[in-house]
C-alpha positions, 0 to 999 in steps of 0.5 A: 821875047828873044827878038824883042827883049833879049837880042837888043840886050845882047847886041848892046853888051857886045857893041860896048865890049869893043871886040877885036877879031882875035879877042878872047872873051869870057862870058860869066854866067853864060846861061844858055849862051845868049851873049857868048854865041853872039860874040862867036859870030862877031869874032874872027877865026882866031877869036875864042869864047870861054863859057863860064857858069855855075850850072854844069847842065847849062855848060853841057847845053852850050857845049852841045850847041857849039858842037852843032854849029861847028864852033867847038874848037873856038870854045872853052867851058869852065864851071865857076862862080862870078865872085870866084873865077876858079880855072881862069888864069890871071891876065888871060882874057881880053873881054869879060861880059855878063848879063843879069848875073850880079843880081845873084851875087852877094859879094859883088866887090869880089866879082869885080875884082875877079873880072879885073884879075883875069883881064889882060892890060887894056881889057874890057868889061861890058855888063847888063844889070837890072836896077830893081831898087829904082822900081820898088817905090812904085810897087807900094800901091801896086802888084806887079804894076797893077792897081790893088785898090780894094784888095790891099790886105790880100796883095800884102799877104802874097808879097809877104810870102815872096819876101820869105824867098827874097828878103828886101836886102837880097842880092837882087835889090842891094845895089843901084847904078851908083854902086856899080860905078863905085864897085868898078872904081874900087876894083881899080878900073881906069875907065868906067862908063855907065848908061842908065835906062829907065822906061815907064809905060802906062800900059802893059802887054795883055796876058792870059791869066793862066799864063800870068799865074804860071810866070816867075819873076826870076829863078829863085822864086816860085810861080805866082800860082804857087805863092797864091796857094801858100798865102791865101784862103779859097775866098781870098783867091777868088777875090784876088782873081776877080780884081786882077784878072781883068786888068792883066788880060786887058793890059791895064797896068804900068810897066816899069823897067830900069837897067844899066849898061856898064863898061870898064877898061883895065888901063891901056893895052900892052905894047905890041 
């Protein structure tokens, strides 16, 4: 999955960041360091990367990985939220990157303001975000891309439990690509460029049922198996599995994805 899905995202985000050898890059919501370590490989010896995340455990993981790779002297680690970058000084970085971070942030306007605050003149933002709202209409008659004809009431009971964890208007679904452009403009960025990519496939990768039910769409919701246990009777569970399992294991479903790559620049670079 890293090679097929995540590495291309990392490379695209960094390509659009237009890195210079001596840049200081702030990776907001760095997670396990996918973007940040990719940036270290592109920057020169004078380039630096600031790893920022709300999780101290993830920062510790990245710190250990940087030490193991010999890059610790070019790294800094700051615990902070995307909409309040405490510990990052004004006009102190050249590039801000994020990957799937704003979908967890309620105050996205504050996040964009913070991105601009910490950037030097001519600084750049390069981010990647899933655009979940573009995919929701297709799920009215489907469940995770699979046809639910004949078991609609059972599937709706599962969806209702998922909505208790993530209401319809939570940060993952309260924006689209146009909102990202608007937020960047309102934050004062002088140049905004967004690429929207929508992919619809008439088939999915075949997946073993036991793996499928242990999967979770994101860290804020439990695995499907746990939700099924909460939502359904034993009879309903059997009927749901009898219908969906053959489709999942044969890959008979629709795979839909919408993502946005946004880059923005804060005015022109300061004179040398």
